[in-house]
N, C-alpha and C positions, 0 to 999 in steps of 0.2 A: 798570193798567200792569203789575203783576206777572203777571197772567194772560196778557197779551200776550207777554211774554218766554217763558213756559212753552209757549205755543202756537207761538211762533217756533221753539223747539228741537224741538217735535214735528213741525213742518212739514218740516224738512230730511231726516229719515229717510224720509218718504214720497216726497220728491223723489228720494232715492237709490234707493229700490226701483223707482220708475217709470223712472228713467234706465237702471238695469241691465237692466230688462225689455225696453226698446225699443232699447237701444244696438246689439246684434248685428245686428238687421235693418237698421238705418240706417247701419252701417259706422262707428260712432263710435270703436270701439277701434282698428281698423286700416283703412287705406284699401282693402286687398284681403285676401283670404284668403292663408294661407301657401302658397307655391308650391314648397316643398321638404319632404321628410319631416322633416328636422331642424327646420324652421320650424314645422311642426305640433306638434312636441313642445314647442318654446319657447312657442308660443301656449297650450298646455295648462298650462304653469307660470304664465303670465301670468293666465289665468282662475282658476286655483287661488288665487293670491295675492290677486287682485281679490275673489274670493268671501269670503276670510277677512277682508280689510280692510273689506269692505262690511258683513259681520255685526257686526264690532267697532264700526264707526261707528254703525250703527243702534242697537246696544245701548247705547252710551255716550250717544248723543243722547237716546234715550228715558229713560234713567236721569236725565239732567240735567233734561229737561223735567218728569219726575215730581217730582223734588225741588223745582223751582221752583213747580209747581202746588200741592204740599202746603203750601208757604209762603204761596202766594197766597190759598188758601181758609181758612187758619188764622184763627180769631177773635182779636180784639185782646186778649181776656182770657186766652188760652191762653199758657202759659209755654213758652219754648224749651227743648228738650232738648239737653243737652250730653253729648258722648262723648269719652273719652280715647283712642279708637281701638279697633280690633278686630284681634287677632292672627290670627284665622281669615281675615278679609277680606284682610289684608296678605299672608298666605300664599297665598291663592287668586290674587290679582292679580299675584303674583310667579311662582308656579309655572306657572300656565296659560300666560301668554305665553312663558315659557321653553320649555315643551313644544312650543308652536306653532312657535317659531323653530327648534328642533332638528328638528322634523318637516319643515319647509320645507328646511332645510339638507341633510338626508339624502335627501329625496325628489328633489331636483334634481341630486344628485351624478352620476347616470348620464348625464343630458342634458349637463351641463357637461363631463364627461369625454369624451363622444362628440365634442363640438365642439372642446375645447381640448387634450386629451391624445392625442398621436400614436399611442400603443399601442392606443388605443380607436377609432382611425379605421377605416372599413371596410377589409376585407382588400384589396380591389382597389386602393385608393389606396396602400397600402403596397407592393403588388407592382408597380404601374405607375410609382410615383414621381411627382414634380411634372410636370405637362404643359405648364406655361407659367410665365412670371414676370410679375407685375403690379407695375410700378414707378410709384410716386407721385412727382410732381414739380410744382412750381408752374408752371402750374396745369392739369395734364393727367394722364392715366393712360397710360403707355407699356407696351404688351404685347410680350413677347419669347417667341416660339415656337422650339423647337429645330428644326433642319433635319429634314424628314421622314425617318424611319428612324433617327434618333439620339435620345439622351436629353438632357434639359435639364441644363446645367452651371451652377454658380453664377456663373461668369465668362462673359461673352459670347464666342461662337464665330463664326468667319468665316461659317458657313452659316446662322446664326440668322435668323429672320424677325421683322420688326417691324411693329407697327400702333399706332395711337393712338386711345384712347377707345373701343375695340371689342374685346370678347373673344368668341371663338367656341368653344363647348363642345358636347359630345355629350349628347343627352337620355337620361334613364334610366340614367345611369352616374355613380358618384361621381367628382368632378373635384377634384384637389388642385393647388394652385398656390402659388408662392412670392410672398409679399407683401414689398415693399421700398420704401424711400423714398430719393430722390436728394438731398433737402435737409432740410427741416424735418419735424416730425411731422405725419402725415396720418392719416386713418381710413377704411378701406374699409367702406362700408355699402351693402348691397343690401336695401332695405326689404321687398321682396316675398318674399325668401328668408329674412328674419330673421337675416342674417349680418352681424356687425359686428366689425371687428378693427383696432386701431391699427397703423399702419406707423411703426416706430421706427428712427431713423437707426442704422446699423451692424448691424442685425439682419435675418436672413432668416427670416420667420415663415410657416410652412405653414398654409394655410387650405383647407378643403374644403367642398363643397356638392354636392347632387344635384338636378337639375331634371327631373321626370318629363314635363313638357309643353313642347312646342316653343313658342318665342315670344321676345320681347325683354323684358329686365328691366333696370331702372335701377340704376346705381351712382352714389353721391354721396360726397363727402368730408364726414365728420362731425366734423372737427377744424378749428377756425379756423386757417388756414394762411397768411393774408395777404390782400391786397386783392382777389385774384381767386378767393377761396375759393368764392364763389357760383356760379362757372361751371365748377367742377371736376366734371364729370359724364362718365359713360361708359355703355356699353350692353353687357349680356351677351346674346349671341345663342345661344339653345339650339336645336339642329337635329340632324338625323340625322348618322351617321358619314360617309355619302357626301358630304353637303353641306359638312361640316367639311373633309374631304379636298380637295374641289374648291376651297374657299376658300383653304386653305393652298397649293395648287398655283398658283392665280392670284396669290396674294401673292408666292410665290417667283418667278414669271415677271416680275411687275412690278418686284420688287426687283433682279433680275439683268439687267433690260433696260438695255442700254448706250446706247440712243438711236439706234443704227444700224439702219435698216430695210433688209433684204435683199430681193432679187427674190421669193423664196419668200414672205416676209411680205406683200409687196404683192399677190401673187396670192391669198393667203388673205383 
């Protein structure tokens, strides 16, 4: 039975190696590849930490299995060896993890700053300012665009345009928007972009991302916000500047339509 437990602990490092080897091809880590430059850097941090944790796990499991195996094969007449500890070992297992943690903390600082610190945002987002407001509310996302030709204000303006659960942005350009909540705490999460940010009541939180490839990308609420949390979904539509302009023009026409059809409209 002693040998069984030693083999048991030897078995799991083998499983870990096998899993890490085949996981990327099978999409076990992420459902899709990162669809934004910032997301690619975040994935790099994930794989770095995963590699460190995997090495530590394999090493500790093999050490545990080796210790159990030595005990299992020891003869009945062999005396046990007692130790009062080793200062060298204690120093090693204290200093090495400390260095690893400090390395991770320093290595991720530029990625974290690029995502969270406004002064590190891309220059274009600082020059253009926020392009829209994404308001979370139970249980939908309300999008507010400034009137074409104007800048977004913190307070709604008469000419602002509104949409629900659909954000249109330009591809290949950094996009900054203001994240807010109208009631409880929510969390903006775009899994394919690797962007996640809590929406806190009373705060206007700037968030940015860049999408190189045109397409539709999901947004979900990652904070339990009530009974309808499960259906709080939205879509980011990344497209060309011309299509975004056309979308905003149509949105403006629909919003300003007063329900009266003129003769000219009927002819069209």
